[in-house]
C-alpha positions in Angstrom: -6.7 -42.1 -64.9 -6.5 -45.5 -62.8 -6.6 -45.4 -59.1 -3.5 -46.0 -57.3 -5.1 -47.5 -54.6 -6.4 -50.6 -56.8 -2.8 -51.0 -58.1 -1.3 -51.5 -54.5 -4.4 -53.4 -53.1 -5.3 -50.8 -50.6 -8.7 -49.4 -50.6 -8.3 -47.1 -47.4 -7.1 -43.4 -47.4 -3.2 -43.2 -47.6 -1.7 -41.1 -45.0 1.5 -39.4 -46.3 2.9 -38.8 -42.7 6.3 -40.3 -43.0 9.6 -38.6 -44.4 12.0 -39.9 -47.0 14.6 -38.0 -49.3 14.6 -38.0 -52.8 18.3 -37.9 -54.1 19.1 -36.6 -57.7 22.6 -37.1 -59.1 24.0 -34.5 -61.5 27.2 -35.5 -63.3 29.5 -32.5 -64.0 33.0 -32.9 -65.8 36.3 -31.2 -64.4 39.0 -29.8 -66.9 40.4 -33.3 -67.6 36.9 -34.8 -68.7 36.5 -36.9 -65.3 33.2 -37.2 -64.4 32.2 -35.5 -60.8 29.0 -36.7 -59.4 27.1 -34.1 -57.5 24.0 -35.2 -55.2 21.2 -33.0 -53.9 18.6 -34.2 -51.4 14.9 -33.3 -51.3 12.9 -34.0 -48.2 9.3 -35.1 -49.0 6.4 -37.1 -47.2 5.8 -40.6 -48.1 3.8 -43.6 -46.6 5.5 -47.0 -46.3 3.0 -49.7 -47.4 3.6 -53.6 -47.3 4.8 -55.2 -50.5 2.2 -57.5 -52.2 2.7 -61.1 -53.3 2.1 -60.0 -56.8 4.6 -57.2 -56.7 7.3 -59.2 -55.0 6.8 -61.9 -57.4 7.1 -59.5 -60.4 10.0 -58.0 -59.2 11.7 -61.4 -58.6 11.3 -62.2 -62.3 13.3 -59.0 -62.9 16.3 -60.2 -60.6 14.9 -57.5 -57.9 14.6 -58.0 -54.3 11.9 -55.3 -53.3 12.4 -54.1 -49.7 9.9 -51.4 -49.5 7.1 -49.9 -51.1 6.7 -46.2 -50.3 3.9 -44.0 -51.6 4.8 -40.5 -52.6 2.6 -37.5 -53.9 3.2 -37.6 -58.0 3.9 -33.9 -58.1 6.9 -34.2 -55.8 8.7 -37.0 -57.6 10.9 -35.9 -60.5 12.3 -39.4 -61.7 14.9 -39.6 -59.1 16.5 -43.3 -59.2 17.8 -43.1 -55.3 16.0 -42.4 -52.1 16.9 -42.6 -48.5 14.3 -43.8 -46.0 15.1 -44.2 -42.3 18.9 -43.7 -43.0 19.0 -46.4 -45.7 19.5 -45.8 -49.5 17.4 -47.9 -51.9 17.3 -47.5 -55.5 14.1 -47.1 -57.5 13.2 -49.8 -60.0 9.5 -49.2 -60.4 7.2 -46.5 -60.5 3.3 -46.6 -60.8 
């Protein structure tokens, strides 16, 4: 398995000492068939790293503007597409 540190350009130990919330959205339907979204939040530990020039360029080609790069434990992440960090919601557009 390739090293995560080489992918993000950081050869030092990554300390997961910050907190973010992963938000899962479940869609239920009422009696009329209208969707009712329900959110569940999970608090996990993370580390905020700077976005590399290569990552910023690759995201720009996909019409994204990356704001943060968060490293989380792979066992904690369950393909959520929304996260909240420091009170701001972000969408997840790429994982590695």
